N, C-alpha and C positions, 0 to 999 in steps of 0.2 A: 334526443340531443342532436342527431344528425340533421333533423329537419331545421334546427337552428343554425348549425355550423356550416352547412352546405351553401346557403345563400350568402353568408358572410365570406366564406373562402372564395367562392366564384366571383362575388362582387368585387373583392379587393385584389385577388391574385390574377384576375382576368379582365373584367370589364373596366375597372378603374385605371388600368394601364393604358388602354386605348383612349380613355377620356383625358389623360394627362400628357399624352405624347406631344400634342401641338404646343401647349404652353412651355413644356420642357424644351422642345426643339427651338423655339424662338429665344428662350432665355440663354441656352448654351450655344446658339448659332450653328446648329447641326443640320445636315441634310436628311431627307426622308429615308433614303435607302439604309444608312447606318443605323438609324433608329429602329427600322423594321427588322434589320438583321439582329440587333440586340434582343428584341422580343422573341424572334424566331429561335435564337440560340438557347434561350431558356426553355422553350417548348421542346426543342430537340433533347435537351437533358432530361426533361420529364418523360419523353417517349422512350428513351434508352432505359430509364429506371423502372418504368411501369410494370413489365412482366416480373421483374425481381421483387418489387414491392408486393405484387399480388401473391407470389409464392410465399413471401414472409408472412403475409396476413393469413394465408391458408394454414400456416403452422402456428403462428403466435397470436393471431387475433388482431383486431383493429386498434385497440386502445393505445398500445405502445407506439405504433407507427404513426397514427394520426396526431397524437400529442407531440411527438418529435417533429412531425411535419409543420405543425402550427408554430413551434418555437423557431424553426428554421425560417418560416415566413416572416416572423418579427425581425429577425436579423437581416433578411433580404430587404425588407421595406426600410429599415433604419439606414442601411447602406445606400439604398436608392435615394433617399431624401438628402443625402450629403454628396451625391455624385457631381464631381466638377467637370467630367468629360465622358465621352462615349465608352471608354474602357471600364470605368467604375460602374457605369450603368449596365454594361454587358455582364459584368461579374454579379451585380445584384440580380439581374434577370436569370442567370444560371442558378443562383441560390433559390430564387423564386420557383424555378423549374423543379428543383429537388422537392420543394414544399408541395408543389402542385401534384407531383406523382404520389404524395402521401395523404393528401387531404381532399382532393376533388372527387368526382363521381366514381372513378374506378375503385378506389379502396372502400368507399361507402357502399357500393353495390355488392362488393365481395363480403363485407360485414353482414349485410342484410341476408345474403344467400346462406351464410353460416348460421345465423340466428333463426332463420325461418325457412325450413325445408318445404313447408306446405306452399303450393303454388299460389293459392288465393291470398293467403296471408302475406306472402312475399310481394304479390302484385299490389296489394293495398299499401304496404310499407313503401315500396318504390314510388307509388303514386304520391304519397305524402311528401317524401323527400324531394322528388323532382318537382313537385308543385311549389314547395317553398324555395327550392333552388331556382325555379323559373322566375321568381321576382327579384333575383340578384341584380339584373340590369335595371329593373324598375326602381329599385332603391338606390343602388350605388352609383349609377351614372349621374343622376341629378345631384345626389349627395356629394360626389366627388367634384363636380363642376361648381357647386356652391362653396365647398371648402377651398377650392382653388381661388375663387373670387375673394374669399375672406382672408386667406393666409398665404397665398401663392402656392405653386405646385409642391414645393418642398414641405411647407407646413401641412398641406393636405395629406401627403404621404405619411407624415409622422402621426397625424390623427388616425389614419387607417391602421397603422402599426399598433397603436394603442388599443384599438378595437379588437384586433386579433389577440393581443396579449391578455386583455381583460375578459374576453368572452370565449373565444374558440379554444384557447389552451386549457382552461379548467373544464370546459365542456367535454373535450376529447379525453381528458384525464378521468372523467367520470363515466366513460362508456363501460359496458359490461365486460367482465373478465373474459379473456380468450377461451373459446370452446373449440374442441376439435370438431370439424365438420362431420355431420352425420353421413354415413354411407347410404346411398339411395339406390334402390333397385334399378338396375339398368345401367348404372355407372360401371365403366370398365377401366382397365389399366390403372388400378388403384395406386401402384407404386410409381410408375413413370407414365405420365399422361402422354398419349400419342393421339393427336387430333386429326380429323379428316381434312382433305383438301378444301372443303367448303369454308373452313375457318380462314384460310388465306384470302379467298375471294370476299368473304364477309368483312374481314379486317380492312381490305383495300377499299371496300365500299364506305366503311365508316371513316377511313382516312380522307376520302374525297369529300364526304359530308363535312368533316371537321375543317377541311381547307376552306370550303364554302362559308361556313359559319364564322370562322376566325377572320377571314377577309372582310366579312360584314362587320363583325364586332369591333375589330381594332380600328378600322378606317371609316366607320359610319359617320362619326362626328366630323372628321376631317372632310369627307366628301360632301356631306350635307351642308357644312359651312361654306365650302367652295361654290355650292349652288345658290348661296345667298340666304339660306334659311336662318332664322333667328335662333339664339340659344334656347329660348323657351320652346320653340317648335321642335328642335332637335331633342331636348329633354323629354318632351311629350311623346315623340316617336319612339325613343328608347324605352320609355315606360310602357307604351303599348306593346312593343316587342316582347317585353317580359310578361306582361299580363296575359297576352294571348297564348302563351305557352301553357297556361294553367288549364283551360278547358280541354285542350288537346291531350294533356297528360291524364286528366281524370277520365276522359272518354276511353282512352286506351286501358287505363287501370281497371275500369269497371266493366268493360265490354270484352268478353272472351273472343268474339268474332273479329275484333280489331287488333289482334296481337300477332298476326302473321306477317311474312315478308311482303305480301301485297300492300299492306298498310304503309310499309317503309317506302315503297315506290311512290305511292300517292303523296306522302309527306315530302319526299324529295321534289316531286313535281310542284308542290306548293311553293317551295323555296326557290326553285328555278324561275317560276313566274313572278314571284315577289321581287327577286333581284332585278329582273328586267323593268318592272314598274319603278323601282327605286332609281335605276339608271336613267329613266326618262322623266322623273318627277320634277315638275316646275311649280307645283302647288302643294300646299300643306295637306290637302285632302289625299292626293296621290302618295305623298310621303307617308302619311299615317296608314293608308291602305296597304302599302308595301311592307311596312314594319309589322302590321298585324298578321299578314299572310305569312311572312317569314317566321314570325313567332309561332304560329300554329304548326308549321312544318317542323321547326326545330324542337318544339315541345313534344311532338309525337315521336320523333326519331330517338330522343334521349331515353325514354322509357321503353320503347320497342327494342332498342338495342340490348338493354339490360335483361329483358325477358327472354329474348331469342337466344342469348348466350346460355342461359340456364336450360331452356327447352332443348336446344340442339346439342349441347356439349356436357350437360349434367352438372351436378352440384359438388361432387367430390373434389374436382379440380377446377372449380369455378374461378378461383382467384387467378390460376395460371392462364386459363382460356380468356378471361376478361382482361388479363394483363396484356396478352397478345393483341386483342382488339384495341385495348387502350393505348398501346404503343403506336399502332397505326393512326389512331385518332389524334394522338398528341403530335405525331409527325405531321399530320395534316394541319393541325393548329399552328405548327411551326412554319409550315410552308405558306399558309394563308396570308399572314402579315407581310412576308417577304414578297410573294407574288403581287399582292395588292400594292405594296409600297413601290416595287419596281415599275409596275404599270403606271401608277400615278406619277412617279418621278419622270418617266419617259414621255408620257402622253398628256398628262394633266387632263385626262378625259374621264369624267365620272361614269359615262356609259361603258367605256372600255373596262374599268375595274369591276363594275357590277355585272357586265357581260361575262367576265371570267368567273365570278361567283356563281352565276346561273349555269355556266357550262360544267363547273365542278359538281353541282347538284344533279344535273342530268347524268353525268358519268357515274355518280353514286347509285342512281337508280338502275343503271345498266349492270353494275357490278353485283347489286343485290340479286337481280334475276339470275346472274351466273352462279352465285353461291347457292341459290335455291335449286338449281339443276344439278349441282355437284353431288 
């Protein structure tokens, strides 16, 4: 079920927002900065809730939390579709942030860790979930752009809300009944988790990575349009970004040697290089190459992160540890649109925005090395 719901949740609660920002901005006569701030506000809410949601899933299981999160997502999307101004949009994004904390990868990874204590089985399951999740942008960016052309942005959001209501709500309600996580040899501090300092550094690294990815995801359509690329070229690049995440995730899932922190550093390097290519792109070939390379890096980081949290901090309190990492990642996602939007509003330089994305990826690699030595 999670292999079905994750691409829908990511596609609608994350990628579709970026695809609809520009038509919404033009319709309501808004500036870039307030729009980016509204998106970031929702991601801050998600980040604040993430550790608590992880703890609740540790105790109660995923079914209740993810079903509730999907219902909240429907309300958020319905409200967004009727937004007459930036304030209602910001409120809708806050509700979407609550839903994100309950239905995106963090709760899904915690559920898998509870259901599958065996490392190999867990790796395969994470590979499947993140593989299908990796096609979220491939499916939902072109779909959202097509819906916007057919129905305008408000109608597009209502169609997306209907998809969540009809598909993800019943699918999450059908998840297995909550099971108390198994106690695994080597897990310590059963009653009150106390994590080592490396978790702080690792969380910061994932926050920097999320900032980089969010800056790309939310402003890619806007920036590529500013460079004069056609809608079809932009949709193709977005599809390639999603598709190229798949081989990276399966390679990590199937290769025991590619699951360490060194692989995270390499993946961050891919994204840093890709962002520079995108900042300099003047041809469709370079645009596609940058999107592919960025997708490879992001695909690897997503599954590596899930595996390293389990390997380094154990399964007994996986939800709590993953919630701490997830909070940093969600704060990074919140900062990404704000930083990108502020830079774009001040400079109108595509290279400046993608240069910031590249810098964040480099910083992520440095922080992973620091966590590795702690």
